[in-house]
FITI-681628 format. One record per atom (N, C-alpha, C): residue in one letter; x, y, z. Coordinates in steps of 0.001 Angstrom, whole numbers, plus 524288, in hexadecimal, padded with zeros to 5 digits. Layout:
! FITI-681628
aXYZ ...
***
This chain:
! FITI-681628
m5950F846BFAE35B m5938084B99AE10B m595D184ECEADD44 f59AD284D80ADEDE f5A09B8500FADA50 f5A2EE84C78AD642 n5A06E846E1AD819 n5A3C9843F7AD4DE n59E6483F1EAD3D1 p59CAB83CF2AD00F p598C88394FACE6F p598FF8347AAD134 f5951D83186AD39F f5957082D38AD685 f5912082A55AD5F7 g59219824D2AD503 g58DB1821A0AD642 g58EC881C10AD31E w58A4381914AD267 w58B0D8144CACFD3 w586C08132BACDFC a5869780FF3AC768 a5832880EB2AC52B a5828D80A9CAC1D2 s57F8B806A9AC0E3 s58081801FDABD10 s5812D8053BAB7C7 q585E680238AB53B q58807804CDAB079 q58AAC8013DAAD16 v58B69802DCAA87A v58F6E7FF18AA439 v5930D80213AA354 r597FF80181AA316 r59CD780493AA27B r5A0948022FA9DEA l5A2AA805B6A9B5F l5A4E78034EA96DE l5A9FF806F8A96F2 k5AEF5804F1A97F4 k5B43D80884A96FE k5B86B80552A92D8 q5B8AB809A2A8EC1 q5BB10808ABA8ADE q5C0EC80C05A8AA0 s5C4E0808EEA8AA9 s5C9F480A94A8A81 s5CBEB80E2AA8319 l5CC348124CA8392 l5CDE68137EA7F55 l5D37781360A7E3C s5D6908149BA81CA s5DC05814C1A81EC s5DEED81378A8697 k5E2FC81390A87F0 k5E5F2811ECA8BE1 k5E39C815CAA9160 d5E35381A0EA8F8E d5E20E81E01A9412 d5DC548200BA9443 v5DA0081E92A8FFC v5D38A820D6A8FBA v5CF9081D53A8EB8 a5CBF681CD8A9212 a5C766819BBA9174 a5C06A81D49A91C0 a5BE41819CBA8F67 a5B82B81C19A8F35 a5B5AA8188EA9199 v5B16281BBAA9567 v5AE21818BFA9881 v5A87C81AA6A9658 f5A5EA81699A9792 f5A069816E5A959D f59CCF814BDA9910 t597C7815E3A9C40 t5955B814F1A9FA2 t5901A81524A9F19 a58D0381232A9FB6 a586E0811EBA9F29 a5849681055AA5D5 y5821C81382AA71A y5819F811E9AAC54 y57A2981377AAE30 k5784A8116AAB1FC k572F08122CAB3FF k57389813E5ABA1D e570EE81818ABC2A e570FF8198AAC145 e56E8F8155DAC4CB r5716D8142AAC84A r56F798105EACCF0 r56E1581286AD264 e5719181206AD5A4 e5714181350ADB20 e5730781A9EADB25 f5750B81BBFAD72C f575EB82130AD61F f571F982416AD2E9 t56D82824F7AD460 t569B582797ACF46 t5688B82C90AD042 t5664C82E65ACBF5 t564708339CACAA6 t55FCD8338DACCF8 s55F59838E3ACFE5 s55AFE83A76AD24E s556C183B7CACD21 g5508583AE2ACF4E g54C9183C0CACA5A g546D783ADEACE3F p544B083C5BACB67 p53CCF83BAAACCFE p53C5883712ACD2A g53E7583283ACBA4 g53C1882CCDACB0D g53EA782A76ACEA6 t53F1B82574AD009 t540C38225DAD46E t5478B821DFAD1C7 q54AB082050AD693 q54F2881F51AD5E4 q550C381CC2AD2EF n5546E81FD0ACF49 n5571581E73ACAC7 n5535F81BF0AC60C s54EC581E55AC5DA s54B2381D8EAC263 s54D6682172ABD3A a54F018260DABDE3 a550DD828C3AB8FC a554BE826D1AB627 s558968227BAB8F9 s55B1E81F7DAB50D s558E281A78AB314 i554DC8181EAB59E i552DA8145BAB501 i54F018151CAB024 n54C6081913AAF13 n549C081AFCAAB58 n54B6381B17AA720 s5513681CE9AA68E s554DB81EF7AA2D2 s556E381A3DA9F1D a5554781967A9B17 a5583381440A98B7 a55EB6814B6A9733 l5609781AB9A96DF l5660F81B0EA9661 l5690681B12A9B80 p56CE68183AA9C1A p57102817B5A9FE9 p5739881D8CA9F97 s5765F81FAEAA389 s579A082375AA395 s57F6A821E0AA155 l580A38253CA9C36 l585DA8247CA9A5B l589D4826D2A9B7C n58E9F82500A9C6B n5938382766A9DA7 n5973D82623A9AA6 a59AC682AAEA9804 a5A03B827F8A956C a5A49E82B44A9723 q5A91782985A9758 q5AD6082CFCA996D q5B32482A26A9748 l5B66F82E3AA972A l5B9F082C7BA9465 l5C00E82E01A993D q5C2AD82A6CA9A02 q5C5F682A63A9CD4 q5CC71829A7A9B2C y5CF9782B46A9E72 y5D5F582D1BA9CA0 y5D87782AC3AA202 k5DBC982714AA0F7 k5DF1682666AA5A2 k5E4978250EAA4FA n5E8188273DAA700 n5ED8F824D6AA67F n5EEBA824B3AACCA k5F4B8824B2AAD50 k5F668823E9AB310 k5F4D0826F4AB6DE n5F5FF82C6AAB5CA n5F3D383036AB97C n5EE75832DFAB94C l5EC65831FAAB4FA l5E7D98354FAB285 l5E2DC83270AB0A9 f5DE6083415AB34C f5D8E7831DFAB2ED f5D5A1835B7AB077 l5D2848366CAAB9F l5D01C8393CAA9A7 l5C9EE8378DAA888 g5C67C839A2AA972 g5C17F837C4AA7BA g5BD6283B37AA529 a5BA0183B09AA0FD a5B5DA83E58A9FB4 a5B08083BF6A9EAA g5AC8B83CB8A9FCC g5A8A1839F0A9DB6 g5A36D83DAAA9D55 i59ECE83AD9A9BA5 i59A0983CCFA9ABD i59534838B9A9BE0 e5923F83A7EA9E79 e58D7D83707A9FAA e5885A83906A9E33 y58410835DEA9C52 y580A0837F2A9A58 y57B578338FA9DA8 k57807835FEAA0BD k57479833D2AA29B k56EF583585AA140 s56ABA83224AA16F s566DF8337CA9EC6 s561A183087AA2E1 l55F57833E6AA658 l55B9A83098AA919 l556AE8322AAA82A q552B082F4EAAA56 q54CFB8304BAA86F q54AC982F6DAAEC9 p548198340DAB09F p5475D83343AB696 p541E98316AAB6A1 r53E9B832C4AB20A r5390F83151AB325 r536AA82D3AAAD87 t5332582B02AAE5A t530C5827E4AAA4A t52BF482A05AA880 d5293482CB7AAC60 d5235783018AACB3 d5244883488AAFC0 n51F81837EBAB032 n5205983C81AB238 n51E8183C7DAB8E2 g51C74838ABAB979 g51D478372FABF91 g5175C83723AC06E l513A68391BABD4C l50DDE83933ABD74 l50AB58342DABB68 t506B683465ABE02 t502B182EE3ABBF8 t4FDFC83140AB9CE g4FB9E82CBEAB6A7 g4F74D82E0DAB434 g4F72A8317AAAEA8 t4F42B833A4AACE3 t4F4B98367DAA75F t4F9D883A5AAA8E9 s4FB6383BA3AABEC s5000683F85AACC0 s5042B83CA9AAC88 k504E6836F5AABA4 k50A6C835EFAAA78 k50CBB83618AA67E m510F58361BAA622 m513C38373EAA041 m518D78350CAA19A m51AC78323CA9CAD m5206E82DE9A9D39 m5248583381A9B72 t5286D83200A9D79 t52C438366CA9B39 t5328F833B3A9B03 t535E483497A97A5 t53A7483311A96E0 t53F1F836D4A97AF k53D8083B05A9A46 k5413A840BAA9959 k5464D83D5CA9E24 k549DA83EE7A9C62 k5504383E12A9E0C k5523284260A9F98 a555688410CAA4EA a55913844ECAA712 a55F84843E5AA4A8 n561958462EAA0CA n565F084458A9CE3 n569F584824A9FFA s56E2E845F7AA0AD s5737F84829AA2E8 s57845846BCAA082 t57B6984AB6A9FE9 t580D2849E9A9E51 t584C184ACAAA295 t588EE84859AA289 t58CC1849C7AA6E2 t5930F84832AA463 f595C784C03AA55B f59B4884C8CAA448 f59EA084B07AA874 y5A34484925AA969 y5A68C847CFAAC30 y5AC918478CAAA7C g5B041848B5AADE6 g5B50484753AAD97 g5B7DA8468AAB339 y5BD18844DFAB2F2 y5BFF084283AB774 y5C4E484245AB584 g5C8078433BABA0A g5CE4684176AB873 g5CF7784017ABE54 k5D4D883D8AABDC9 k5D83083C35AC31E k5DD8483BA8AC059 y5E0A583E34AC3F0 y5E63B83E83AC32D y5E96B83D09AC88C a5ECE983903AC736 a5EF27836EDACCAE a5F52A83617ACB85 n5F8CB83856AD050 n5FE5C83544ACF0F n5FF2B83464AD497 d603B3833FDAD551 d605B2831DEADAC4 d604B9834CBADF78 k6045683AA8ADE40 k602BD83ECEAE241 k5FD7283FF0AE25E i5FACC84027ADDE2 i5F55E8432EADF48 i5F0C684071ADA3B t5EB83840BDADC6B t5E87283EDEAD8EB t5E40A8439DAD8FA i5E2CE843D0AD3C5 i5DF788486DAD353 i5DADC845B4AD01E k5D61484712AD240 k5D19084473ACF56 k5CC3484983ACE53 a5C8F784958ACA61 a5C78D84CE7AC9A3 a5C1D784BEDAC662 y5BDF984CB7AC6E2 y5B8B684ACBAC4AA y5B53C85026AC364 g5B28E84F38ABED6 g5ADF085482ABD47 g5A9A7851DDAB979 i5A592853D1ABCFA i5A0448524DAB887 i59D2085624AB871 s59A2C85652AB49F s595E585935AB35A s5918D856F8AAF65 g58D92857A6AB240 g5889C85514AAE38 g5839B856C1AB1F1 g57FA78533AAAFDC g57A6C85295AB16E g5790384ED6AB49F n5744984ECBAB838 n5729984B4CABA03 n5765E846B7ABCB0 m57A0A848CAABFD7 m57D3A84505AC2CC m57BB0842EFAC87E f5770E8447AAC9D3 f5752A84210ACECF f576BA83C43AD096 n5767F83917ACC78 n57790832B3ACD5E n57CE783275ACF51 m5802B836EEACDAA m585488360AACE62 m586FE83915AD55A v5840583A2FAD6B2 v5847983BC4ADB98 v586DE84138ADC67 m58422843DDAD73A m58686849D8AD591 m5820984CE7AD6A8 l582CE851CCAD633 l57EA28553BAD6BC l57B4285624AD2B2 g5760485725AD155 g573ED85742ACC4B g56F6E85277ACB7C g56CCC85262AC7A8 g568A284FE8AC5A6 g56685850C5AC161 y561EB8527DAC1A1 y55E0A85540ABD44 y5597785649ABF66 i5576485B27ABBA1 i5523685CF2ABD33 i54E8E85CB7AB980 g548CE85D58ABB33 g545F785BDBAB7B4 g5416786023AB691 s53E5F85F9EAB471 s53A2C8644DAB217 s53563860B7AAF82 t531B986295AAFB2 t52C8885FFFAAD62 t529A3863D2AAA1F t528F28619BAA56B t52587862E5AA0AD t521A18601DA9E0D n51CDD86156A9F81 n5186185EDFA9CBB n5193A858B4AA00B g518EF85A1FAA4DC g518B0853CAAA837 g51DDD850ACAA7B6 i5213A851B2AA47E i526A784E7FAA56B i52B5185193AA5EA e52D5C84E5AAA91C e53313850D6AABBA e53833850DFAA8C4 t53AAA853FBAA6A9 t53F818541DAA49A t5440285545AA8E1 y5495985336AA722 y54D3B8543BAAA5F y5524385701AA7CC e5553F859D7AAA9E e5592E85D64AA9E9 e55D6185C16AAE14 a56258857AAAABEB a5660C85745AAFE8 a568F885C54AB2B1 t56A4985C60AB811 t56C0B860DAAB9E4 t5733985F85ABAAE k5760C8640DAB74B k57B93862C9AB755 k57E12863F0ABC91 a583B086122ABD2B a585C686150AC0CC a58AF5860F5ABFA3 t58F2E8631DAC1B0 t5954F863E0AC0AC t597588620EAC6D1 a59B4885E83AC5B4 a59EEB85D51AC9A4 a5A44985CBFAC7F6 f5A7B785DEAACC64 f5AE4585DDDACBB6 f5B00185BC1AD11E w5B4DA85869AD0D5 w5B7D685783AD587 w5BD1F85636AD394 i5C02A8585AAD80B i5C58D85697AD584 i5C896854DAADC77 d5CBFC850FBADC62 d5CCB984EE1AE0EF d5D4A284EBFADF3F i5D73585150AE27D i5DC6985168AE366 i5DF4884DB9AE79C a5E188849E1AE635 a5E3EE84716AEBE5 a5E96C84570AEB2B s5EBD984415AEF62 s5F1C384352AF076 s5F0AE83DABAEF8D n5F54383B0FAED91 n5F5FD8357AAEDA0 n5FB9A83375AF17C g5FA628379AAF532 g5FEE1836F3AF9C7 g5FE2783143AFC14 k6036682EE7AFDAD k602A8827EAAFFDD k5FF7782927B04F7 s601E282CF4B07DE s5FF7882CD1B0D6A s5FC9D83137B0EAA v5FC32835AEB0C84 v5F87C83934B0CBB v5F56583BCEB07BA a5F19783CDDB05B9 a5F09F83E27B017A a5EBB58429BB00D5 p5EC058473FB026F p5E7E584AC0B0299 p5E5BB84B46AFCB5 g5E11684D7CAFC69 g5DCBD84CDEAF838 g5D8A785142AF9A2 l5D6CF85478AF3F8 l5D473857CEAF418 l5CF9C856E8AEFDD f5CBCE8574BAF228 f5C6E7857E7AEE53 f5C37785D96AED49 f5C14085DCDAE9F8 f5BDEF86194AE738 f5BA6C85F59AE448 g5B4A285FC3AE4A4 g5B0EA85F5DAE083 g5ABF1862F3AE137 t5A98286460ADC26 t5A53486806ADCAE t5A0388666FAD86E t59DB486886AD926 t599CA86620AD5D3 t594F186B53AD5A0 k590DD86AA1AD1D4 k58CD886F4CAD0CE k588C986CD3ACED0 n584A286F49ACF56 n57F9C86D6CACD06 n57F148728BAC901 n57E5B8711AAC327 n57E4B87408ABF28 n5796C87459ABC66 g57504871E8ABF89 g56F9487274ABDBE g56EBA86FB1AB76D a56974870FBAB5DA a568FC86E19AB1D6 a567F9871E9AAD50 d566E4870FBAA7A7 d5667187462AA388 d561758773BAA2B9 n55D7B87322AA4B3 n557C487535AA5B8 n555968758DAAAB3 a5512187927AAA73 a54DF987952AAF61 a54B258741EAB0F9 g54A5187334AB646 g546F186E2FAB84E g5431F87137ABBB5 t5408A86D60ABE94 t53DA886EF2AC330 t53E2986A8EAC6F7 v5420186671AC7A4 v54217862DBACA42 v547CF85F38ACB06 a5499285F06ACE90 a54FED85DA9ACE7B a550AE8580CAD0CC y5536385422ACD32 y553EC84EF6ACFAB y55ADF84EE4ACED9 g55BCE84F56AD420 g561D684DDBAD46C g5657584F40ADA66 r569A18509DAD9BF r56B6985287ADE6B r56D458578EADE2C g56C7085A57AE2FC g56EB585F2BAE346 g56C348637EADFFA i568208631BADD85 i565E786599AD945 i55FD886779ADA3C g55DB986B0EAD749 g558D486D7FAD917 g557A88702BAD4D1 v5525087260AD3CF v5504A875DEAD041 v54BFD8787DAD3D7 n54AD887D6CAD12A n5480A8820DAD1AC n547588834EAD84F g54CF1883ACADA97 g54CD388651AE009 g54DB488237AE3EC a54F3B87C66AE230 a5505C8787AAE68D a5566287A25AE73C r557488790CAEC4C r55CD48790FAED71 r560E88761CAE977 m5645A876D4AE8B0 m567F787353AE6F3 m56DA387432AE73A v5721F8708CAE5CB v576D2870FBAE6B1 v57916873AEAE150 d57B7A8787CAE19E d57E6B87A21ADECC d58443877A8ADCF4 n586F787710AE139 n58C2C8754AAE079 n58E898728BAE5B4 v5925C86FCDAE4DA v594BC86EE1AE9BD v59B5D86D55AE7E6 w59E7886DD3AEBF7 w5A44186CF8AEBD2 w5A554869F4AF058 r5AA6F86669AEFBD r5AC3686426AF414 r5B2E58652EAF4B5 l5B4CD86531AF868 l5BACC86605AF8BA l5BBDB862BFAFD6C s5BF0B85F7FAFC5F s5C1F685BE7B0180 s5C67B85B27AFF5F g5CAA185A94B0483 g5CE9385964B0567 g5CFC5853BFB0841 r5D30785096B0789 r5D45D84D78B0B18 r5D9CD84AF0B0A09 v5DB748481BB0E7A v5E0DC84559B0F2D v5E0F383F47B0FDC d5E29383D50B0C35 d5E2E58365CB0D55 d5E7968360CB104F f5E70783406B13F5 f5EC7B83157B1792 f5EC0982B14B167E k5EFE382A7FB1471 k5EF8B8254CB12B9 k5F4DE8212FB1733 k5F3B281C1AB17E9 k5F711818D9B1A97 k5F64A8140FB1901 n5F888810D7B148F n5F8D780BC1B1379 n5F3A880BEEB103B k5EFD1808BDB13D3 k5EA1080852B0F64 k5E5BE80A71B1300 f5E76580DE7B166E f5E50A81193B184C f5E3E68180DB181D r5E08E81985B1783 r5E02681FC6B1566 r5DBAD821ABB18D4 i5DD6C8263AB1C5F i5D9CE8296AB1DF8 i5D98982F2BB1B93 s5D5B683099B1A5C s5D44C836F0B17A0 s5D09583A76B1986 p5D2DE83E5BB1C2A p5CF47843B0B1E50 p5CDC68462FB18E9 e5C8CB8481EB18C2 e5C6E584C34B155F e5C48585065B161A l5C51D854D8B1515 l5C0FA85985B1597 l5BE8785A00B11F9 e5B9FE85B63B1196 e5B6DD85CBAB0D20 e5B33E861B0B0D90 l5B1DB86487B0948 l5AF1B86936B09E3 l5AB858684EB04C1 t5A56E868C4B0630 t5A27E868ABB0208 t59EA686CCFB01DD s59D6F86F78AFE0F s59AFD873F5AFDC8 s5962B873BFAF7D1 a59225874F3AF997 a58EE887597AF57B a58B8F879F6AF5F2 d5896787C68AF1C0 d585DC8804EAEF7B d581C187E94AEEFD w57C2C88142AF046 w5767087F7CAEF9B w574BB8845CAEF38 g56F7388475AEC96 g56BFE888EBAEBAB g5671D88653AE95B a56352889B9AE79B a55EF8889E9AE51E a55FCE888ECADEFE s55CF68851AADD5A s55D14882ADAD842 s5598F88612AD3DC d55AF788657AD05D d557618884EACAB3 d553A7883C7AC9D9 a5534C88532AC334 a54F3887FACAC12B a553B387D0FABE2C f558A987F0BABDA6 f55C1E87C2CABB3C f55F7987807ABD7D g55E7D878D3AC2C1 g5608B874FEAC763 g5660C87826AC71C k566AC87CEDAC893 k56B3A88022AC99E k56A598824CACE2C v56E96883F6AD0B1 v56D2C88717AD505 v56EA188D6DAD457 t569FE890DAAD55E t569C989455AD3CC t568FE899A8AD8C9 g56A6789D26AD8AB g56C2E8A0E6ADDE4 g5704789F8FAE06F a56EE58A0EEAE682 a572B089FCDAEA73 a5748189AE1AEC05 t5790C89954AEC66 t5796389438AEF58 t57B5789505AF595 t579B188FBFAF69D t57CBB88FA7AFD3E t5810288A2DAFC61 s5835788B42AFF8D s588CD8898CAFEE3 s588CE88628B0493 v589548808EB04F8 v589C487D97B08B0 v58FCE87A29B08B9 s5928187878B0CA8 s596B887646B0D58 s5978B8718FB1145 n599AF86E83B10B7 n59AA686A66B13D3 n5A0A28682AB14F1 f5A2BA86912B194A f5A774866BDB19F4 f5A81A861E8B1D21 r5ABEA85DB5B1B6A r5ACC1858C4B1CDA r5B08E85821B1E16 t5B2718547BB2330 t5B6A6852A8B238B t5B5F784BF7B2363 m5B9F4849F4B1EBE m5B80A843E2B1F51 m5BE5D840EFB20A0 l5BCCE83B51B22F0 l5C241837DAB22F1 l5C19B8335EB210E s5C41F8307DB1BA7 s5C2B882CB8B1A59 s5C85182901B1C0A c5C87A823EBB1C99 c5CB2B82049B1D10 c5CAE081BC6B199C v5CF378192BB18C6 v5CE65815C7B1495 v5D3BB810CEB15CC y5D12B80C4CB15CF y5D51F808AAB1539 y5D55D804DDB10B5 t5D86C804CAB0D9A t5D6D280112B095D t5DA6D7FB9AB09C0 f5D8E07F796B0858 f5DB027F316B07CE f5D9B87EF83B046D 
***
């Protein structure tokens, strides 16, 4: 929800521009992690000849790792309007979207700081909020990606025996530029349907380390605001807040 996640069939090229700087180019097709749509599973990706295109620049030295990138995605949810006989019409309408992101990591002997930020459209296949909305004109459905923004930061001690850590993440639905009548995605809606406006999470943990064994108790608070949607896939009017508090314990043995 705060950080993109998934895997896909891909072609990836990494080119070193200098000792510390590299460029990475990736073309991929959605597979297990697919975008929601009116057709069968993964049909929106199968119908589109163009793969998702991703490019990023990375900088790395002893203590610092930085990166920034852009992704373009073009999906075709339908090949026809779903009708039969003389009412059937072919279509090539696309759901196009662009996403920008940046990330960084700083580490020394005492502390590690990680951060990630992303903003873009139709990030459903990345296990994020959002997707796209559709509207029908003259029997053909057209599409508009809904936008979402997410950011997280994690600060952790590198203590050899005891290492506390703190995480904060937030994400928000920003809606689409044009109105629609139907929504395809996660946590979104149109024309009065309930949808998620924003989510944030705060968690603290302590890693207790002994040789190859680590035990980590963690406390986590997650809160979300939801409300009724407008025609643009944005929450309008009053919102309702709901929170969840969890306690977790993880144990890891490395060998």
